[in-house]
C-alpha positions in Angstrom: -0.1 0.2 0.0 1.2 3.2 -1.0 1.9 5.7 2.1 -0.5 8.6 2.2 0.3 12.1 1.3 1.1 14.4 4.4 0.3 18.0 4.8 0.6 20.4 7.7 -0.6 24.1 8.2 0.8 27.0 10.4 0.4 30.5 10.6 2.0 33.8 12.2 1.1 37.4 12.8 3.4 39.6 10.4 1.5 43.0 11.1 3.4 46.0 11.6 3.6 47.4 15.0 0.6 49.6 15.9 1.2 53.1 17.4 4.0 54.1 15.0 3.2 57.4 12.8 2.7 56.3 9.1 4.8 59.1 7.9 7.9 58.2 9.8 7.9 54.7 8.3 7.6 56.0 4.8 10.5 56.1 2.3 10.9 59.3 0.6 10.0 57.6 -2.9 6.9 56.4 -1.2 5.5 59.5 0.3 4.2 60.9 -3.0 2.1 57.6 -3.4 0.2 58.0 0.2 -2.0 60.9 0.6 -0.4 63.9 2.7 -3.3 63.8 5.1 -2.3 60.0 6.4 1.2 60.8 7.2 0.5 62.1 10.6 -1.7 59.0 11.1 -1.0 56.5 13.7 -0.9 52.7 12.5 -4.0 50.9 13.6 -5.0 47.4 12.7 -8.5 46.2 12.0 -7.5 42.8 11.3 -4.0 41.0 11.2 -1.7 40.4 8.4 -0.7 37.1 8.4 1.8 34.6 6.8 0.2 31.0 6.7 2.2 27.9 5.3 0.8 24.9 3.5 3.4 22.2 3.6 2.9 19.0 1.6 5.3 15.9 1.8 4.9 12.8 -0.3 7.9 10.8 1.0 10.1 11.9 -1.8 9.9 15.9 -1.4 8.1 18.5 0.2 6.3 21.7 -1.1 5.8 25.0 0.8 2.9 27.1 -0.2 2.9 30.3 1.5 0.6 33.0 1.3 1.1 36.7 2.9 -1.1 39.5 3.5 1.0 42.1 1.6 0.9 44.1 -1.6 4.1 42.2 -3.0 7.4 40.4 -1.8 10.8 40.9 -2.4 10.3 44.1 -4.5 12.3 47.1 -2.9 14.4 47.5 -5.9 12.0 47.1 -8.3 9.2 49.4 -7.0 12.1 52.1 -6.1 11.2 51.3 -2.2 7.7 52.3 -2.5 6.5 48.8 -1.8 8.9 48.8 1.0 7.5 46.0 3.1 9.5 43.0 1.9 13.4 43.1 1.3 14.7 42.1 -1.8 16.7 39.1 0.0 13.6 38.0 1.6 12.7 34.9 -0.7 16.4 33.7 -0.9 17.1 34.1 2.8 13.8 32.1 3.9 14.2 29.6 0.9 17.7 28.8 2.3 16.5 28.4 5.6 13.6 26.2 4.6 16.2 23.9 2.8 18.6 23.8 5.7 16.4 23.3 8.5 13.2 21.8 6.8 14.4 20.0 3.9 12.1 21.9 1.5 13.9 22.5 -1.9 14.1 26.3 -2.9 12.4 25.5 -6.2 9.4 24.0 -4.2 8.7 27.3 -2.3 6.1 29.2 -3.5 5.6 32.8 -1.8 2.1 34.3 -2.5 1.1 37.9 -1.9 -2.5 38.6 -1.5 -2.1 42.1 -2.9 -4.0 43.8 -0.2 -3.4 47.8 -0.3 -3.5 49.5 3.1 -1.3 52.7 3.1 2.0 53.1 4.4 4.2 50.3 6.1 2.1 47.1 6.8 4.5 44.3 7.9 6.8 44.1 10.8 10.5 44.8 10.3 12.7 42.2 8.1 14.1 40.1 10.6 10.9 39.5 12.4 9.1 38.7 9.2 11.8 36.4 8.0 11.5 34.7 11.5 7.8 34.7 11.8 7.1 33.4 8.1 9.7 30.9 9.0 7.9 29.8 12.2 4.8 29.4 10.3 6.4 26.7 8.0 7.9 24.9 10.9 4.5 24.9 12.3 3.4 23.2 9.3 6.1 20.5 9.2 5.8 19.7 12.8 2.1 19.1 12.3 2.5 17.0 9.1 -0.3 14.2 9.2 -1.8 11.9 6.4 -4.6 13.5 4.2 -7.0 13.2 1.2 -7.7 15.9 -1.1 -9.8 16.7 -3.8 -10.6 19.8 -6.5 -13.4 21.5 -7.5 -14.5 25.0 -8.9 -17.3 27.6 -8.9 -18.3 30.8 -10.4 -18.4 34.1 -8.0 -19.8 37.1 -10.5 -20.4 39.7 -8.1 -17.1 40.9 -7.0 -14.8 41.9 -10.0 -14.8 43.9 -12.9 -12.4 44.8 -15.5 -11.3 48.3 -14.9 -9.7 49.1 -18.3 -12.6 50.0 -20.7 -12.3 49.6 -24.4 -13.0 53.1 -26.0 -14.7 53.7 -29.5 -11.5 54.8 -30.9 -9.9 51.5 -30.0 -7.8 52.5 -27.1 -7.8 51.0 -23.6 -8.4 53.5 -20.8 -8.2 52.4 -17.1 -10.3 53.7 -14.5 -13.5 56.2 -15.0 -13.6 57.7 -18.4 -16.3 59.5 -20.4 -19.4 57.4 -20.9 -20.3 58.4 -24.5 -16.3 57.1 -25.2 -16.9 53.8 -23.8 -17.5 51.0 -26.2 -17.2 47.9 -24.0 -15.4 46.1 -20.9 -12.3 44.0 -20.7 -12.7 40.4 -19.6 -13.1 38.9 -16.5 -12.2 35.6 -15.0 -15.0 34.6 -12.5 -13.7 30.9 -11.8 -12.8 30.2 -8.2 -10.4 27.1 -8.0 -10.8 25.0 -4.8 -8.6 22.3 -3.5 -10.0 20.7 -0.1 -7.4 18.8 2.0 -8.8 16.6 4.8 -7.3 14.7 7.5 -7.9 10.7 7.0 -10.8 10.8 9.6 -12.3 13.5 7.2 -11.9 16.7 9.4 -10.8 19.8 7.2 -7.0 20.6 7.5 -7.0 23.3 4.5 -8.8 24.7 1.8 -7.1 26.5 -1.1 -9.1 28.9 -3.3 -7.6 30.7 -6.3 -9.6 34.1 -7.4 -9.0 37.1 -9.4 -9.5 40.6 -8.1 -7.3 43.6 -7.0 -7.9 44.1 -3.4 -8.1 47.8 -3.4 -11.0 48.1 -1.0 -9.3 49.3 1.9 -10.4 50.0 5.9 -12.9 52.9 5.9 -10.3 54.2 8.6 -7.3 53.5 6.4 -6.5 51.1 9.0 -4.3 47.7 8.3 -6.5 45.1 6.9 -6.0 41.9 4.7 -8.9 43.1 2.8 -11.8 41.0 1.8 -9.9 37.9 1.4 -9.1 38.3 5.1 -13.2 38.2 5.7 -13.4 35.4 3.1 -10.6 33.2 5.0 -11.9 33.9 8.1 -15.4 32.9 7.4 -14.2 29.5 6.2 -11.9 28.8 8.9 -14.9 29.4 11.4 -17.2 27.5 9.5 -14.9 24.4 8.8 -13.5 24.2 12.3 -11.0 21.6 13.5 -8.0 24.5 13.3 -8.5 24.3 9.5 -6.8 27.2 7.5 -7.7 29.0 4.5 -5.3 30.0 1.9 -6.2 32.8 -0.6 -4.3 32.6 -3.9 -4.4 35.7 -6.2 -5.3 34.7 -9.7 -5.0 36.6 -13.2 -5.9 40.1 -11.6 -3.9 42.7 -13.4 -6.5 44.6 -15.0 -9.6 43.8 -12.5 -10.9 45.5 -9.5 -13.6 45.1 -7.1 -16.8 46.1 -8.8 -17.9 48.2 -5.8 -14.9 50.0 -4.1 -14.1 53.5 -3.3 -12.6 54.3 -6.7 -16.0 53.9 -8.5 -18.5 53.9 -6.0 -18.1 57.4 -4.2 -21.4 57.5 -2.3 -22.2 53.9 -1.6 -19.0 51.4 -1.7 -19.8 47.9 -0.7 -17.7 46.8 2.3 -14.9 44.5 2.6 -17.3 42.2 5.1 -20.0 42.0 2.3 -17.5 41.1 -0.6 -15.8 38.7 1.6 -18.7 37.0 2.3 -20.0 36.7 -1.0 -16.7 34.9 -1.9 -16.7 32.7 0.9 -20.2 31.3 0.7 -19.1 30.4 -3.0 -16.0 29.0 -1.8 -17.7 27.0 1.0 -20.5 25.6 -1.4 -17.7 24.3 -3.8 -15.8 22.8 -0.8 -19.0 21.1 0.2 -19.5 19.2 -3.2 -15.7 18.0 -3.3 -15.2 14.4 -2.5 -11.6 14.0 -1.3 -9.4 10.8 -2.0 -5.8 9.9 -1.7 -3.7 12.2 -4.0 -0.3 13.6 -4.8 1.6 16.7 -5.9 4.3 17.5 -8.3 6.5 20.5 -8.9 8.1 21.8 -11.8 10.2 25.2 -11.8 11.8 26.8 -14.4 13.9 30.1 -13.8 13.9 32.2 -17.1 15.0 35.4 -18.3 12.4 38.0 -19.3 13.2 41.0 -21.2 13.0 44.6 -20.0 11.3 47.7 -21.8 13.6 49.8 -24.1 11.1 51.7 -25.7 10.4 54.0 -22.8 12.2 57.0 -23.8 10.4 56.8 -27.4 6.8 56.6 -25.7 7.5 59.2 -23.2 8.6 61.3 -26.2 5.4 60.7 -27.8 3.2 61.4 -24.8 5.3 64.8 -24.5 4.3 65.9 -28.0 1.1 65.1 -27.5 1.0 67.0 -24.6 2.5 70.0 -26.2 -0.5 69.6 -29.1 -3.5 69.4 -26.3 -2.0 72.4 -24.5 -2.1 74.8 -27.8 -5.7 73.4 -28.5 -7.2 74.8 -25.1 -9.5 77.4 -26.2 -10.2 80.4 -24.0 -13.8 80.6 -22.6 -15.4 83.5 -20.8 -16.4 81.3 -18.1 -14.9 80.1 -14.6 -16.0 76.7 -13.0 -18.8 78.6 -10.7 -20.5 80.3 -14.0 -20.2 77.2 -15.9 -21.8 74.9 -13.0 -24.7 77.4 -12.8 -25.0 77.3 -16.5 -24.8 73.7 -16.8 -27.3 72.9 -14.2 -29.7 75.4 -15.5 -29.5 73.8 -19.0 -29.5 70.2 -18.1 -32.4 70.6 -15.7 -34.5 72.9 -17.5 -33.5 72.3 -21.1 -36.7 74.0 -22.8 -36.8 77.1 -20.9 -33.2 77.4 -19.1 -32.2 80.7 -18.5 -35.6 82.6 -17.8 -39.3 81.6 -17.0 -41.4 80.2 -19.7 -43.7 83.0 -20.2 -40.5 85.3 -21.2 -39.7 82.5 -23.9 -43.1 82.2 -25.0 -43.6 86.1 -25.2 -40.4 86.5 -27.3 -41.6 83.8 -29.7 -44.9 85.9 -30.0 -43.2 89.4 -30.6 -40.1 87.7 -32.7 -37.8 88.9 -30.2 -34.5 86.9 -31.0 -32.8 87.6 -27.5 -33.7 84.7 -25.5 -32.7 82.3 -28.3 -29.4 84.0 -28.9 -28.6 83.9 -25.2 -29.2 80.2 -25.1 -27.0 79.5 -28.2 -24.2 81.9 -26.9 -24.3 79.9 -23.3 -24.7 76.3 -24.9 -21.6 77.1 -27.1 -19.7 78.4 -24.4 -20.6 75.6 -22.2 -19.6 73.1 -24.7 -16.1 74.6 -25.2 -15.6 75.0 -21.5 -16.4 71.2 -21.3 -14.1 70.5 -24.2 -11.1 72.2 -22.2 -12.0 70.2 -19.0 -11.7 66.8 -21.0 -8.6 68.1 -22.3 -7.2 68.8 -19.2 -8.2 65.3 -17.7 -6.6 64.0 -20.6 -3.2 66.0 -19.8 -3.3 65.0 -16.1 -3.3 61.5 -17.1 -0.8 61.9 -19.6 1.4 63.8 -17.2 0.9 60.9 -14.6 1.8 58.5 -17.5 5.0 60.1 -18.3 6.1 60.2 -14.4 5.2 56.3 -14.2 7.1 55.6 -17.2 10.1 57.6 -16.5 10.0 55.8 -12.8 10.2 52.5 -14.8 12.9 53.7 -17.0 15.0 54.4 -13.8 14.3 51.1 -12.4 15.3 49.4 -15.5 18.7 51.4 -15.5 19.2 50.6 -11.7 18.7 46.5 -12.5 20.8 47.0 -15.4 21.2 44.3 -18.3 18.9 43.4 -20.6 16.6 40.9 -18.7 15.7 40.3 -15.3 15.2 36.4 -14.0 11.8 35.2 -13.0 10.7 31.8 -11.5 7.9 30.0 -13.2 6.3 27.2 -11.4 3.9 24.4 -12.2 2.4 23.1 -9.0 0.2 20.4 -9.4 -1.8 19.3 -6.3 -4.2 16.5 -6.8 -6.0 17.3 -10.2 -5.2 21.2 -9.7 -2.5 22.8 -11.5 -1.2 26.2 -10.5 1.1 28.3 -13.0 3.1 31.1 -10.5 4.7 33.8 -11.8 6.4 37.2 -10.1 4.1 39.7 -12.0 0.6 40.8 -12.2 -0.8 38.7 -14.8 -3.7 40.2 -16.7 -7.0 38.5 -17.7 -6.5 37.6 -21.0 -3.2 35.9 -20.4 -4.8 34.0 -17.7 -7.4 32.8 -20.3 -4.9 32.0 -22.8 -2.8 29.6 -20.2 -6.2 28.0 -19.3 -7.0 27.1 -23.1 -3.5 25.9 -23.5 -3.6 23.5 -20.4 -4.4 19.7 -21.0 -5.8 19.8 -17.4 -9.4 20.7 -16.6 -8.4 22.4 -13.4 -5.5 25.1 -14.3 -5.2 28.5 -12.4 -2.6 31.5 -12.5 -1.1 32.7 -9.2 0.3 36.2 -9.7 3.1 37.9 -7.6 4.8 34.8 -6.6 8.4 34.7 -5.4 9.0 38.4 -6.2 7.4 41.4 -8.3 7.9 42.6 -11.8 4.6 45.0 -11.8 2.1 44.5 -14.7 2.7 42.1 -17.5 0.1 42.8 -20.2 -0.2 40.8 -23.4 2.0 42.3 -26.3 -0.7 43.5 -28.2 -2.0 45.8 -25.5 1.3 47.9 -25.3 0.4 50.6 -27.9 -3.2 50.9 -26.6 -2.8 53.4 -23.6 -4.1 51.5 -20.6 -2.5 51.7 -17.0 -1.2 48.4 -17.0 0.8 48.8 -20.2 2.3 52.1 -18.4 3.2 50.6 -14.9 5.4 48.0 -16.6 8.9 47.0 -16.6 8.9 44.2 -19.3 9.3 44.2 -23.0 6.3 43.1 -25.0 8.5 39.7 -25.6 8.0 38.5 -22.5 4.4 37.3 -23.4 5.6 34.5 -25.6 8.5 33.5 -23.5 6.2 32.9 -20.7 3.7 30.9 -22.9 6.6 28.9 -24.1 7.8 28.1 -20.7 4.4 27.3 -19.4 3.9 24.8 -22.2 7.2 22.9 -21.2 5.8 22.8 -17.5 2.4 21.3 -18.8 4.3 18.8 -20.7 6.7 18.0 -17.7 3.9 17.6 -15.5 2.1 15.3 -17.9 5.0 13.0 -18.1 5.0 12.8 -14.3 1.6 11.3 -14.2 
């Protein structure tokens, strides 16, 4: 009789110490990215940020799947210290210790960032972070027990939306955009992949769920929080009982966001609790339908070289030229915002008789007085020109932001040196589920393509694993203007290299069956 698969779980609190002042912990590079009114805020915690570990042992090797409630891991240099929570050497130092003390090969370590977005410093200091994360894995190893597992999936359509609109002129625009210019939305992957791991006596040990969304919903008080996945995992753990842990894996989420969050719903955003509980119920329903059985795992790991962008100066020059042309096209209008707003309300609330009582318009029509109609024509023309200026200024503000972002990435490219960066891509096959990991924010279209390529029925992406190289859009997106193609270090050729690597991983995983 073959030995049963062993599994163990552990966790540690890695939250920053409450009481410190946010501004005191910010790097100079990070300060422009945090609202000035929050610099003097004292760090408070709504719910703890955790490092969780799931260790699998099949008698031949071990796998450590580690989830961390943080925006990204190992990314100080690649973020210009804006994402300052996790040191550049965190992954190699942790992997070295896991191999030396717990016999877990470095290629079998997957550290997955949730991408939660609280403002400012979120995690404890570097040494404590390393120690506590190791302790979580050590706890999992110490608690290894025989398990059975199963895989399932469900759909959750109420949480995520593609934030990058397709406009009528063929461009991609992220965030709010004039209604009359939007043609359609980008794709959304609503699938939730679920792995159920039970002890032999059928008590739950772990549930792993892979879902795609950006976790932009912050605490209403800007306190530290794991976001809605923290609510989801807490609900699952409470309902499963028996000390089971829930592990959130961030999917192909780069161009997604929550449907209702503070960026789109200014007056009535959904809370993290509402969103987290919706996802939790979907995961729990899928979990109930899974029938665990004896299983195994395999790991295939590849470290590849991905090309860095070399087109940034050219792109910035083109945007700068566009900025000059837009500035030249601004048209003087004899209105200020106050007078424009009053006119705008009058002419949209009362379009038939906007500027004076109806009797004045009717009398003017009887007497042939052209003045009311003439005034309305002038006012409507002035409003149209003023609105045109507003749209131009919105475009110029976005353009300026894009140029700053691109210049930042050019500086990062120059700091990194060379033409490429190393990236670890893993294929983790746990039972019938296959997870492809990547150290980037994978976009939805790429995630769908990987699923289409896969010979495995249950295939999922895990973004932001073992490093962070920002967004990785499809090559076809680079010229279309989205935020994801601007906040981007990698050259378009990354995509084909990635697909070739994933195809190789799939083939090797098949050969191991």
